[in-house]
C-alpha positions as CSV (number, residue, x, y, z in Angstrom):
1,M,86.0,130.9,135.7
2,V,89.3,132.6,135.7
3,T,91.7,132.1,132.9
4,S,95.4,132.8,133.1
5,P,96.7,135.8,130.9
6,S,98.9,133.4,128.7
7,A,95.8,131.3,127.6
8,H,94.6,132.1,124.2
9,P,91.1,133.1,123.3
10,P,89.2,130.8,121.0
11,A,89.6,131.7,117.1
12,P,87.0,133.7,115.7
13,P,84.5,131.6,113.7
14,E,85.6,133.1,110.4
15,R,89.3,132.1,111.0
16,A,88.4,128.6,112.1
17,S,86.3,128.0,109.1
18,T,89.2,129.4,106.9
19,M,91.5,127.0,108.7
20,K,89.3,124.1,108.2
21,H,89.1,124.8,104.5
22,A,92.7,125.3,104.3
23,T,93.3,122.0,106.0
24,L,90.7,120.3,103.8
25,A,92.3,121.6,100.5
26,L,95.9,120.7,101.6
27,A,94.5,117.1,102.4
28,T,92.9,116.9,99.1
29,L,95.9,118.0,97.2
30,L,98.2,115.4,99.1
31,L,95.5,112.7,98.2
32,L,95.5,113.8,94.6
33,M,99.3,113.6,94.4
34,L,99.3,110.1,96.0
35,V,96.8,108.7,93.5
36,L,98.7,110.4,90.6
37,A,102.0,108.6,91.7
38,A,100.3,105.3,92.0
39,W,98.5,105.6,88.6
40,T,101.7,106.6,86.8
41,T,103.4,103.8,88.5
42,W,101.0,101.2,87.6
43,Q,100.5,102.7,84.1
44,R,104.3,102.3,83.5
45,P,105.2,99.8,80.7
46,L,107.4,96.9,81.6
47,A,110.9,98.2,81.5
48,R,112.8,96.5,78.9
49,A,115.7,96.2,81.5
50,D,113.4,93.8,83.3
51,L,113.7,91.4,80.3
52,H,117.7,91.1,80.9
53,P,117.6,88.0,83.5
54,V,115.4,86.0,80.7
55,A,118.0,87.2,78.1
56,T,120.7,84.8,79.5
57,Q,118.2,81.8,79.3
58,V,116.4,82.3,76.3
59,R,117.3,84.0,72.9
60,I,115.1,85.2,70.3
61,D,115.9,83.4,67.0
62,L,115.8,86.3,64.2
63,N,114.8,83.8,61.6
64,Q,111.8,82.7,63.3
65,A,110.4,85.7,65.4
66,D,107.4,87.5,64.5
67,A,107.2,91.5,64.7
68,V,105.5,91.3,67.8
69,T,108.1,89.5,69.5
70,L,110.9,91.5,67.8
71,A,109.5,94.7,68.9
72,L,109.9,93.9,72.5
73,L,113.4,93.7,72.2
74,P,115.6,96.8,73.4
75,G,116.4,99.2,70.9
76,L,113.3,98.0,68.6
77,G,110.1,99.0,68.0
78,K,107.3,98.1,65.5
79,S,108.8,99.8,62.5
80,L,112.2,98.3,63.0
81,A,110.8,94.7,63.7
82,L,108.9,94.9,60.4
83,R,112.1,95.9,58.5
84,I,114.1,93.0,60.0
85,I,111.3,90.7,58.8
86,A,111.1,92.3,55.4
87,R,115.0,91.9,54.8
88,R,114.7,88.3,56.1
89,E,111.9,87.7,53.6
90,E,113.8,89.2,50.8
91,H,117.3,88.1,51.4
92,G,116.9,84.8,53.4
93,P,117.8,83.9,56.8
94,Y,120.2,85.8,59.0
95,R,123.4,84.1,59.5
96,S,124.7,86.4,62.2
97,V,123.3,88.9,64.5
98,D,125.8,91.4,62.5
99,D,123.8,90.8,59.6
100,L,121.3,93.2,61.2
101,A,123.5,96.3,59.9
102,A,121.9,95.7,56.5
103,V,118.5,96.8,57.8
104,K,117.9,100.5,57.6
105,G,117.9,102.1,61.1
106,I,119.9,99.6,62.8
107,G,123.6,100.3,63.7
108,A,126.4,98.9,65.8
109,M,124.8,100.3,69.0
110,T,121.5,98.8,68.2
111,I,123.4,95.5,67.4
112,A,125.3,95.7,70.5
113,K,122.1,96.2,72.7
114,L,120.4,93.1,70.9
115,R,123.3,90.7,71.0
116,P,122.5,89.3,74.2
117,Y,118.7,88.9,73.5
118,V,118.9,87.2,69.9
119,T,120.2,84.4,67.9
120,C,120.3,83.3,64.4
121,G,119.1,79.8,65.0
122,K,121.3,76.6,64.6
123,T,123.2,77.6,61.5
124,A,125.4,80.3,63.1
125,E,126.6,81.9,66.3
126,P,124.8,85.0,67.8
């Protein structure tokens, strides 16, 4: 059999083995990155921005909501939700969303974020 001078001779077995291991390592790394990306996407909690379309249809009554419901609102968490309820129990029902300013840790920016999502029941405007 005659080969042309431009033909490459086969790679030595050591080099072929090294290339095989490098290809396998690269494929494993890519697979690991793909699995990690998928896992972080699935583990991501519901973005609070995803709640916005519902906010135009349903508002949470500050005078009726429990801590779990309040904690889901943008800008609030468990501790602020508990403070909202404690203030409501101590001073009576909220008459306006602006009454939230009396709760420690809630300022004008938080009230602005909450305004589309909450109401104070039938007694007052949101």
